[in-house]
N, CA, C and O atoms as a Maestro MAE file, in Angstrom:
{
 s_m_m2io_version
 :::
 2.0.0
}

f_m_ct {
 s_m_title
 :::
 protein
 m_atom[260] {
  # First column is atom index #
  i_m_mmod_type
  r_m_x_coord
  r_m_y_coord
  r_m_z_coord
  i_m_residue_number
  s_m_chain_name
  s_m_pdb_residue_name
  s_m_pdb_atom_name
  i_m_atomic_number
  :::
  1 25 0.063 14.286 17.124 1 A "UNK " " N  " 7
  2 3 0.628 12.955 17.120 1 A "UNK " " CA " 6
  3 2 2.143 13.089 17.300 1 A "UNK " " C  " 6
  4 15 2.777 13.898 16.623 1 A "UNK " " O  " 8
  5 25 2.714 12.313 18.195 2 A "UNK " " N  " 7
  6 3 4.146 12.391 18.444 2 A "UNK " " CA " 6
  7 2 4.929 11.695 17.330 2 A "UNK " " C  " 6
  8 15 4.376 10.940 16.531 2 A "UNK " " O  " 8
  9 25 6.204 11.968 17.303 3 A "UNK " " N  " 7
  10 3 7.077 11.363 16.286 3 A "UNK " " CA " 6
  11 2 7.035 9.832 16.367 3 A "UNK " " C  " 6
  12 15 7.008 9.149 15.343 3 A "UNK " " O  " 8
  13 25 7.030 9.310 17.586 4 A "UNK " " N  " 7
  14 3 6.985 7.852 17.776 4 A "UNK " " CA " 6
  15 2 5.666 7.269 17.262 4 A "UNK " " C  " 6
  16 15 5.650 6.195 16.660 4 A "UNK " " O  " 8
  17 25 4.571 7.977 17.499 5 A "UNK " " N  " 7
  18 3 3.265 7.534 17.003 5 A "UNK " " CA " 6
  19 2 3.250 7.497 15.479 5 A "UNK " " C  " 6
  20 15 2.725 6.566 14.869 5 A "UNK " " O  " 8
  21 25 3.835 8.524 14.883 6 A "UNK " " N  " 7
  22 3 3.889 8.580 13.428 6 A "UNK " " CA " 6
  23 2 4.722 7.422 12.883 6 A "UNK " " C  " 6
  24 15 4.343 6.791 11.896 6 A "UNK " " O  " 8
  25 25 5.849 7.146 13.522 7 A "UNK " " N  " 7
  26 3 6.719 6.051 13.080 7 A "UNK " " CA " 6
  27 2 6.002 4.706 13.179 7 A "UNK " " C  " 6
  28 15 6.107 3.872 12.279 7 A "UNK " " O  " 8
  29 25 5.275 4.499 14.277 8 A "UNK " " N  " 7
  30 3 4.522 3.247 14.430 8 A "UNK " " CA " 6
  31 2 3.441 3.125 13.369 8 A "UNK " " C  " 6
  32 15 3.268 2.069 12.760 8 A "UNK " " O  " 8
  33 25 2.720 4.208 13.156 9 A "UNK " " N  " 7
  34 3 1.655 4.219 12.141 9 A "UNK " " CA " 6
  35 2 2.233 3.959 10.749 9 A "UNK " " C  " 6
  36 15 1.655 3.209 9.963 9 A "UNK " " O  " 8
  37 25 3.365 4.576 10.451 10 A "UNK " " N  " 7
  38 3 4.015 4.359 9.165 10 A "UNK " " CA " 6
  39 2 4.370 2.887 8.960 10 A "UNK " " C  " 6
  40 15 4.156 2.333 7.882 10 A "UNK " " O  " 8
  41 25 4.906 2.273 9.986 11 A "UNK " " N  " 7
  42 3 5.281 0.856 9.866 11 A "UNK " " CA " 6
  43 2 4.055 -0.012 9.597 11 A "UNK " " C  " 6
  44 15 4.101 -0.910 8.756 11 A "UNK " " O  " 8
  45 25 2.969 0.250 10.304 12 A "UNK " " N  " 7
  46 3 1.742 -0.510 10.083 12 A "UNK " " CA " 6
  47 2 1.206 -0.324 8.663 12 A "UNK " " C  " 6
  48 15 0.770 -1.280 8.022 12 A "UNK " " O  " 8
  49 25 1.245 0.914 8.185 13 A "UNK " " N  " 7
  50 3 0.761 1.196 6.835 13 A "UNK " " CA " 6
  51 2 1.647 0.537 5.784 13 A "UNK " " C  " 6
  52 15 1.149 0.027 4.781 13 A "UNK " " O  " 8
  53 25 2.947 0.545 6.009 14 A "UNK " " N  " 7
  54 3 3.859 -0.093 5.054 14 A "UNK " " CA " 6
  55 2 3.642 -1.599 4.996 14 A "UNK " " C  " 6
  56 15 3.696 -2.196 3.920 14 A "UNK " " O  " 8
  57 25 3.399 -2.210 6.138 15 A "UNK " " N  " 7
  58 3 3.119 -3.650 6.170 15 A "UNK " " CA " 6
  59 2 1.828 -3.946 5.409 15 A "UNK " " C  " 6
  60 15 1.775 -4.875 4.603 15 A "UNK " " O  " 8
  61 25 0.798 -3.158 5.665 16 A "UNK " " N  " 7
  62 3 -0.470 -3.362 4.965 16 A "UNK " " CA " 6
  63 2 -0.297 -3.149 3.458 16 A "UNK " " C  " 6
  64 15 -0.880 -3.882 2.658 16 A "UNK " " O  " 8
  65 25 0.491 -2.164 3.073 17 A "UNK " " N  " 7
  66 3 0.749 -1.871 1.658 17 A "UNK " " CA " 6
  67 2 1.417 -3.082 0.991 17 A "UNK " " C  " 6
  68 15 1.032 -3.487 -0.106 17 A "UNK " " O  " 8
  69 25 2.427 -3.655 1.671 18 A "UNK " " N  " 7
  70 3 3.106 -4.844 1.127 18 A "UNK " " CA " 6
  71 2 2.154 -6.024 1.040 18 A "UNK " " C  " 6
  72 15 2.172 -6.770 0.061 18 A "UNK " " O  " 8
  73 25 1.323 -6.194 2.060 19 A "UNK " " N  " 7
  74 3 0.358 -7.294 2.061 19 A "UNK " " CA " 6
  75 2 -0.632 -7.166 0.905 19 A "UNK " " C  " 6
  76 15 -0.978 -8.154 0.258 19 A "UNK " " O  " 8
  77 25 -1.079 -5.943 0.658 20 A "UNK " " N  " 7
  78 3 -1.989 -5.715 -0.464 20 A "UNK " " CA " 6
  79 2 -1.306 -6.026 -1.789 20 A "UNK " " C  " 6
  80 15 -1.921 -6.599 -2.688 20 A "UNK " " O  " 8
  81 25 -0.048 -5.655 -1.908 21 A "UNK " " N  " 7
  82 3 0.716 -5.940 -3.119 21 A "UNK " " CA " 6
  83 2 0.776 -7.446 -3.366 21 A "UNK " " C  " 6
  84 15 0.591 -7.910 -4.491 21 A "UNK " " O  " 8
  85 25 1.034 -8.191 -2.314 22 A "UNK " " N  " 7
  86 3 1.091 -9.648 -2.408 22 A "UNK " " CA " 6
  87 2 -0.273 -10.226 -2.780 22 A "UNK " " C  " 6
  88 15 -0.362 -11.115 -3.627 22 A "UNK " " O  " 8
  89 25 -1.327 -9.727 -2.153 23 A "UNK " " N  " 7
  90 3 -2.679 -10.214 -2.428 23 A "UNK " " CA " 6
  91 2 -3.091 -9.923 -3.870 23 A "UNK " " C  " 6
  92 15 -3.685 -10.772 -4.535 23 A "UNK " " O  " 8
  93 25 -2.776 -8.727 -4.346 24 A "UNK " " N  " 7
  94 3 -3.121 -8.359 -5.724 24 A "UNK " " CA " 6
  95 2 -2.374 -9.263 -6.700 24 A "UNK " " C  " 6
  96 15 -2.964 -9.770 -7.655 24 A "UNK " " O  " 8
  97 25 -1.090 -9.463 -6.465 25 A "UNK " " N  " 7
  98 3 -0.294 -10.319 -7.344 25 A "UNK " " CA " 6
  99 2 -0.837 -11.749 -7.360 25 A "UNK " " C  " 6
  100 15 -0.889 -12.382 -8.414 25 A "UNK " " O  " 8
  101 25 -1.237 -12.252 -6.202 26 A "UNK " " N  " 7
  102 3 -1.775 -13.606 -6.128 26 A "UNK " " CA " 6
  103 2 -3.081 -13.719 -6.906 26 A "UNK " " C  " 6
  104 15 -3.298 -14.705 -7.610 26 A "UNK " " O  " 8
  105 25 -3.943 -12.727 -6.785 27 A "UNK " " N  " 7
  106 3 -5.213 -12.750 -7.520 27 A "UNK " " CA " 6
  107 2 -4.984 -12.678 -9.025 27 A "UNK " " C  " 6
  108 15 -5.645 -13.375 -9.794 27 A "UNK " " O  " 8
  109 25 -4.053 -11.838 -9.439 28 A "UNK " " N  " 7
  110 3 -3.776 -11.697 -10.867 28 A "UNK " " CA " 6
  111 2 -3.144 -12.981 -11.409 28 A "UNK " " C  " 6
  112 15 -3.507 -13.445 -12.490 28 A "UNK " " O  " 8
  113 25 -2.207 -13.548 -10.665 29 A "UNK " " N  " 7
  114 3 -1.516 -14.766 -11.107 29 A "UNK " " CA " 6
  115 2 -2.448 -15.968 -11.181 29 A "UNK " " C  " 6
  116 15 -2.282 -16.838 -12.036 29 A "UNK " " O  " 8
  117 25 -3.423 -16.014 -10.288 30 A "UNK " " N  " 7
  118 3 -4.336 -17.155 -10.275 30 A "UNK " " CA " 6
  119 2 -5.289 -17.109 -11.462 30 A "UNK " " C  " 6
  120 15 -5.848 -18.132 -11.857 30 A "UNK " " O  " 8
  121 25 -5.471 -15.927 -12.026 31 A "UNK " " N  " 7
  122 3 -6.344 -15.798 -13.182 31 A "UNK " " CA " 6
  123 2 -7.821 -15.823 -12.837 31 A "UNK " " C  " 6
  124 15 -8.657 -15.493 -13.678 31 A "UNK " " O  " 8
  125 25 -8.149 -16.202 -11.636 32 A "UNK " " N  " 7
  126 3 -9.546 -16.288 -11.249 32 A "UNK " " CA " 6
  127 2 -10.011 -15.109 -10.424 32 A "UNK " " C  " 6
  128 15 -11.123 -15.102 -9.895 32 A "UNK " " O  " 8
  129 25 -9.151 -14.113 -10.320 33 A "UNK " " N  " 7
  130 3 -9.484 -12.968 -9.488 33 A "UNK " " CA " 6
  131 2 -10.584 -12.115 -10.093 33 A "UNK " " C  " 6
  132 15 -10.590 -11.843 -11.294 33 A "UNK " " O  " 8
  133 25 -11.499 -11.704 -9.261 34 A "UNK " " N  " 7
  134 3 -12.580 -10.807 -9.660 34 A "UNK " " CA " 6
  135 2 -11.983 -9.436 -9.931 34 A "UNK " " C  " 6
  136 15 -11.293 -8.881 -9.076 34 A "UNK " " O  " 8
  137 25 -12.242 -8.883 -11.116 35 A "UNK " " N  " 7
  138 3 -11.656 -7.604 -11.498 35 A "UNK " " CA " 6
  139 2 -12.085 -6.467 -10.559 35 A "UNK " " C  " 6
  140 15 -11.301 -5.555 -10.296 35 A "UNK " " O  " 8
  141 25 -13.296 -6.516 -10.066 36 A "UNK " " N  " 7
  142 3 -13.765 -5.500 -9.121 36 A "UNK " " CA " 6
  143 2 -12.985 -5.585 -7.810 36 A "UNK " " C  " 6
  144 15 -12.611 -4.565 -7.232 36 A "UNK " " O  " 8
  145 25 -12.748 -6.798 -7.354 37 A "UNK " " N  " 7
  146 3 -11.995 -6.985 -6.116 37 A "UNK " " CA " 6
  147 2 -10.559 -6.484 -6.289 37 A "UNK " " C  " 6
  148 15 -10.013 -5.831 -5.400 37 A "UNK " " O  " 8
  149 25 -9.961 -6.788 -7.417 38 A "UNK " " N  " 7
  150 3 -8.600 -6.331 -7.690 38 A "UNK " " CA " 6
  151 2 -8.568 -4.802 -7.734 38 A "UNK " " C  " 6
  152 15 -7.656 -4.182 -7.187 38 A "UNK " " O  " 8
  153 25 -9.553 -4.202 -8.379 39 A "UNK " " N  " 7
  154 3 -9.619 -2.743 -8.462 39 A "UNK " " CA " 6
  155 2 -9.758 -2.119 -7.076 39 A "UNK " " C  " 6
  156 15 -9.120 -1.108 -6.784 39 A "UNK " " O  " 8
  157 25 -10.588 -2.716 -6.221 40 A "UNK " " N  " 7
  158 3 -10.764 -2.199 -4.858 40 A "UNK " " CA " 6
  159 2 -9.458 -2.276 -4.073 40 A "UNK " " C  " 6
  160 15 -9.097 -1.345 -3.354 40 A "UNK " " O  " 8
  161 25 -8.760 -3.394 -4.220 41 A "UNK " " N  " 7
  162 3 -7.492 -3.560 -3.516 41 A "UNK " " CA " 6
  163 2 -6.463 -2.541 -4.004 41 A "UNK " " C  " 6
  164 15 -5.705 -1.990 -3.206 41 A "UNK " " O  " 8
  165 25 -6.439 -2.294 -5.306 42 A "UNK " " N  " 7
  166 3 -5.508 -1.309 -5.858 42 A "UNK " " CA " 6
  167 2 -5.835 0.097 -5.365 42 A "UNK " " C  " 6
  168 15 -4.929 0.879 -5.078 42 A "UNK " " O  " 8
  169 25 -7.123 0.421 -5.264 43 A "UNK " " N  " 7
  170 3 -7.521 1.728 -4.733 43 A "UNK " " CA " 6
  171 2 -7.091 1.876 -3.279 43 A "UNK " " C  " 6
  172 15 -6.598 2.928 -2.872 43 A "UNK " " O  " 8
  173 25 -7.281 0.820 -2.504 44 A "UNK " " N  " 7
  174 3 -6.872 0.829 -1.098 44 A "UNK " " CA " 6
  175 2 -5.360 1.033 -0.999 44 A "UNK " " C  " 6
  176 15 -4.876 1.786 -0.154 44 A "UNK " " O  " 8
  177 25 -4.631 0.355 -1.869 45 A "UNK " " N  " 7
  178 3 -3.184 0.476 -1.877 45 A "UNK " " CA " 6
  179 2 -2.760 1.920 -2.187 45 A "UNK " " C  " 6
  180 15 -1.824 2.436 -1.576 45 A "UNK " " O  " 8
  181 25 -3.441 2.562 -3.124 46 A "UNK " " N  " 7
  182 3 -3.132 3.960 -3.455 46 A "UNK " " CA " 6
  183 2 -3.432 4.895 -2.283 46 A "UNK " " C  " 6
  184 15 -2.673 5.827 -2.014 46 A "UNK " " O  " 8
  185 25 -4.553 4.638 -1.584 47 A "UNK " " N  " 7
  186 3 -4.884 5.461 -0.414 47 A "UNK " " CA " 6
  187 2 -3.818 5.305 0.670 47 A "UNK " " C  " 6
  188 15 -3.446 6.273 1.334 47 A "UNK " " O  " 8
  189 25 -3.334 4.071 0.839 48 A "UNK " " N  " 7
  190 3 -2.277 3.833 1.817 48 A "UNK " " CA " 6
  191 2 -1.003 4.577 1.425 48 A "UNK " " C  " 6
  192 15 -0.337 5.170 2.274 48 A "UNK " " O  " 8
  193 25 -0.671 4.544 0.142 49 A "UNK " " N  " 7
  194 3 0.523 5.243 -0.331 49 A "UNK " " CA " 6
  195 2 0.415 6.738 -0.042 49 A "UNK " " C  " 6
  196 15 1.386 7.365 0.382 49 A "UNK " " O  " 8
  197 25 -0.761 7.302 -0.272 50 A "UNK " " N  " 7
  198 3 -0.972 8.725 0.001 50 A "UNK " " CA " 6
  199 2 -0.825 9.039 1.489 50 A "UNK " " C  " 6
  200 15 -0.213 10.039 1.864 50 A "UNK " " O  " 8
  201 25 -1.391 8.174 2.329 51 A "UNK " " N  " 7
  202 3 -1.293 8.394 3.774 51 A "UNK " " CA " 6
  203 2 0.155 8.248 4.238 51 A "UNK " " C  " 6
  204 15 0.607 8.999 5.103 51 A "UNK " " O  " 8
  205 25 0.882 7.288 3.670 52 A "UNK " " N  " 7
  206 3 2.291 7.109 4.010 52 A "UNK " " CA " 6
  207 2 3.072 8.368 3.649 52 A "UNK " " C  " 6
  208 15 3.881 8.849 4.442 52 A "UNK " " O  " 8
  209 25 2.832 8.896 2.462 53 A "UNK " " N  " 7
  210 3 3.533 10.108 2.023 53 A "UNK " " CA " 6
  211 2 3.213 11.283 2.936 53 A "UNK " " C  " 6
  212 15 4.100 12.069 3.270 53 A "UNK " " O  " 8
  213 25 1.969 11.407 3.336 54 A "UNK " " N  " 7
  214 3 1.565 12.502 4.216 54 A "UNK " " CA " 6
  215 2 2.278 12.398 5.568 54 A "UNK " " C  " 6
  216 15 2.777 13.393 6.093 54 A "UNK " " O  " 8
  217 25 2.319 11.190 6.122 55 A "UNK " " N  " 7
  218 3 2.979 11.010 7.414 55 A "UNK " " CA " 6
  219 2 4.486 11.233 7.308 55 A "UNK " " C  " 6
  220 15 5.097 11.789 8.221 55 A "UNK " " O  " 8
  221 25 5.084 10.804 6.206 56 A "UNK " " N  " 7
  222 3 6.516 11.040 6.010 56 A "UNK " " CA " 6
  223 2 6.804 12.532 5.939 56 A "UNK " " C  " 6
  224 15 7.822 12.997 6.451 56 A "UNK " " O  " 8
  225 25 5.914 13.280 5.309 57 A "UNK " " N  " 7
  226 3 6.071 14.739 5.239 57 A "UNK " " CA " 6
  227 2 6.012 15.371 6.628 57 A "UNK " " C  " 6
  228 15 6.699 16.356 6.896 57 A "UNK " " O  " 8
  229 25 5.192 14.801 7.507 58 A "UNK " " N  " 7
  230 3 5.101 15.338 8.868 58 A "UNK " " CA " 6
  231 2 6.398 15.128 9.634 58 A "UNK " " C  " 6
  232 15 6.722 15.906 10.532 58 A "UNK " " O  " 8
  233 25 7.144 14.080 9.286 59 A "UNK " " N  " 7
  234 3 8.392 13.804 9.976 59 A "UNK " " CA " 6
  235 2 9.525 14.744 9.566 59 A "UNK " " C  " 6
  236 15 10.463 14.973 10.329 59 A "UNK " " O  " 8
  237 25 9.427 15.284 8.355 60 A "UNK " " N  " 7
  238 3 10.465 16.165 7.846 60 A "UNK " " CA " 6
  239 2 10.127 17.594 8.255 60 A "UNK " " C  " 6
  240 15 9.055 18.100 7.923 60 A "UNK " " O  " 8
  241 25 11.034 18.242 8.969 61 A "UNK " " N  " 7
  242 3 10.744 19.615 9.409 61 A "UNK " " CA " 6
  243 2 10.739 20.576 8.219 61 A "UNK " " C  " 6
  244 15 11.473 20.397 7.248 61 A "UNK " " O  " 8
  245 25 9.902 21.587 8.324 62 A "UNK " " N  " 7
  246 3 9.852 22.625 7.284 62 A "UNK " " CA " 6
  247 2 11.159 23.414 7.313 62 A "UNK " " C  " 6
  248 15 11.680 23.750 8.377 62 A "UNK " " O  " 8
  249 25 11.669 23.698 6.127 63 A "UNK " " N  " 7
  250 3 12.889 24.483 6.021 63 A "UNK " " CA " 6
  251 2 12.495 25.884 5.570 63 A "UNK " " C  " 6
  252 15 11.895 26.065 4.511 63 A "UNK " " O  " 8
  253 25 12.839 26.853 6.376 64 A "UNK " " N  " 7
  254 3 12.520 28.240 6.028 64 A "UNK " " CA " 6
  255 2 13.679 28.781 5.200 64 A "UNK " " C  " 6
  256 15 14.816 28.859 5.665 64 A "UNK " " O  " 8
  257 25 13.366 29.149 3.967 65 A "UNK " " N  " 7
  258 3 14.427 29.616 3.066 65 A "UNK " " CA " 6
  259 2 14.666 31.094 3.229 65 A "UNK " " C  " 6
  260 15 15.524 31.659 2.551 65 A "UNK " " O  " 8
  :::
 }
 m_bond[259] {
  # First column is bond index #
  i_m_from
  i_m_to
  i_m_order
  :::
  1 1 2 1
  2 2 3 1
  3 3 4 2
  4 3 5 1
  5 5 6 1
  6 6 7 1
  7 7 8 2
  8 7 9 1
  9 9 10 1
  10 10 11 1
  11 11 12 2
  12 11 13 1
  13 13 14 1
  14 14 15 1
  15 15 16 2
  16 15 17 1
  17 17 18 1
  18 18 19 1
  19 19 20 2
  20 19 21 1
  21 21 22 1
  22 22 23 1
  23 23 24 2
  24 23 25 1
  25 25 26 1
  26 26 27 1
  27 27 28 2
  28 27 29 1
  29 29 30 1
  30 30 31 1
  31 31 32 2
  32 31 33 1
  33 33 34 1
  34 34 35 1
  35 35 36 2
  36 35 37 1
  37 37 38 1
  38 38 39 1
  39 39 40 2
  40 39 41 1
  41 41 42 1
  42 42 43 1
  43 43 44 2
  44 43 45 1
  45 45 46 1
  46 46 47 1
  47 47 48 2
  48 47 49 1
  49 49 50 1
  50 50 51 1
  51 51 52 2
  52 51 53 1
  53 53 54 1
  54 54 55 1
  55 55 56 2
  56 55 57 1
  57 57 58 1
  58 58 59 1
  59 59 60 2
  60 59 61 1
  61 61 62 1
  62 62 63 1
  63 63 64 2
  64 63 65 1
  65 65 66 1
  66 66 67 1
  67 67 68 2
  68 67 69 1
  69 69 70 1
  70 70 71 1
  71 71 72 2
  72 71 73 1
  73 73 74 1
  74 74 75 1
  75 75 76 2
  76 75 77 1
  77 77 78 1
  78 78 79 1
  79 79 80 2
  80 79 81 1
  81 81 82 1
  82 82 83 1
  83 83 84 2
  84 83 85 1
  85 85 86 1
  86 86 87 1
  87 87 88 2
  88 87 89 1
  89 89 90 1
  90 90 91 1
  91 91 92 2
  92 91 93 1
  93 93 94 1
  94 94 95 1
  95 95 96 2
  96 95 97 1
  97 97 98 1
  98 98 99 1
  99 99 100 2
  100 99 101 1
  101 101 102 1
  102 102 103 1
  103 103 104 2
  104 103 105 1
  105 105 106 1
  106 106 107 1
  107 107 108 2
  108 107 109 1
  109 109 110 1
  110 110 111 1
  111 111 112 2
  112 111 113 1
  113 113 114 1
  114 114 115 1
  115 115 116 2
  116 115 117 1
  117 117 118 1
  118 118 119 1
  119 119 120 2
  120 119 121 1
  121 121 122 1
  122 122 123 1
  123 123 124 2
  124 123 125 1
  125 125 126 1
  126 126 127 1
  127 127 128 2
  128 127 129 1
  129 129 130 1
  130 130 131 1
  131 131 132 2
  132 131 133 1
  133 133 134 1
  134 134 135 1
  135 135 136 2
  136 135 137 1
  137 137 138 1
  138 138 139 1
  139 139 140 2
  140 139 141 1
  141 141 142 1
  142 142 143 1
  143 143 144 2
  144 143 145 1
  145 145 146 1
  146 146 147 1
  147 147 148 2
  148 147 149 1
  149 149 150 1
  150 150 151 1
  151 151 152 2
  152 151 153 1
  153 153 154 1
  154 154 155 1
  155 155 156 2
  156 155 157 1
  157 157 158 1
  158 158 159 1
  159 159 160 2
  160 159 161 1
  161 161 162 1
  162 162 163 1
  163 163 164 2
  164 163 165 1
  165 165 166 1
  166 166 167 1
  167 167 168 2
  168 167 169 1
  169 169 170 1
  170 170 171 1
  171 171 172 2
  172 171 173 1
  173 173 174 1
  174 174 175 1
  175 175 176 2
  176 175 177 1
  177 177 178 1
  178 178 179 1
  179 179 180 2
  180 179 181 1
  181 181 182 1
  182 182 183 1
  183 183 184 2
  184 183 185 1
  185 185 186 1
  186 186 187 1
  187 187 188 2
  188 187 189 1
  189 189 190 1
  190 190 191 1
  191 191 192 2
  192 191 193 1
  193 193 194 1
  194 194 195 1
  195 195 196 2
  196 195 197 1
  197 197 198 1
  198 198 199 1
  199 199 200 2
  200 199 201 1
  201 201 202 1
  202 202 203 1
  203 203 204 2
  204 203 205 1
  205 205 206 1
  206 206 207 1
  207 207 208 2
  208 207 209 1
  209 209 210 1
  210 210 211 1
  211 211 212 2
  212 211 213 1
  213 213 214 1
  214 214 215 1
  215 215 216 2
  216 215 217 1
  217 217 218 1
  218 218 219 1
  219 219 220 2
  220 219 221 1
  221 221 222 1
  222 222 223 1
  223 223 224 2
  224 223 225 1
  225 225 226 1
  226 226 227 1
  227 227 228 2
  228 227 229 1
  229 229 230 1
  230 230 231 1
  231 231 232 2
  232 231 233 1
  233 233 234 1
  234 234 235 1
  235 235 236 2
  236 235 237 1
  237 237 238 1
  238 238 239 1
  239 239 240 2
  240 239 241 1
  241 241 242 1
  242 242 243 1
  243 243 244 2
  244 243 245 1
  245 245 246 1
  246 246 247 1
  247 247 248 2
  248 247 249 1
  249 249 250 1
  250 250 251 1
  251 251 252 2
  252 251 253 1
  253 253 254 1
  254 254 255 1
  255 255 256 2
  256 255 257 1
  257 257 258 1
  258 258 259 1
  259 259 260 2
  :::
 }
}
């Protein structure tokens, strides 16, 4: 995957991560949110965070000490 592809993918993942954050907050604030649905959204958000971290690591070159 090229650097540009990684950057595009990162942006998409960050947008989805923010959207999930907003959706989770809305469900919690409404008080009517299904706890299973909230848990699934939180798990998805964690998976996105992990993928974002992995892609960010690919952008940083290895430093040979």
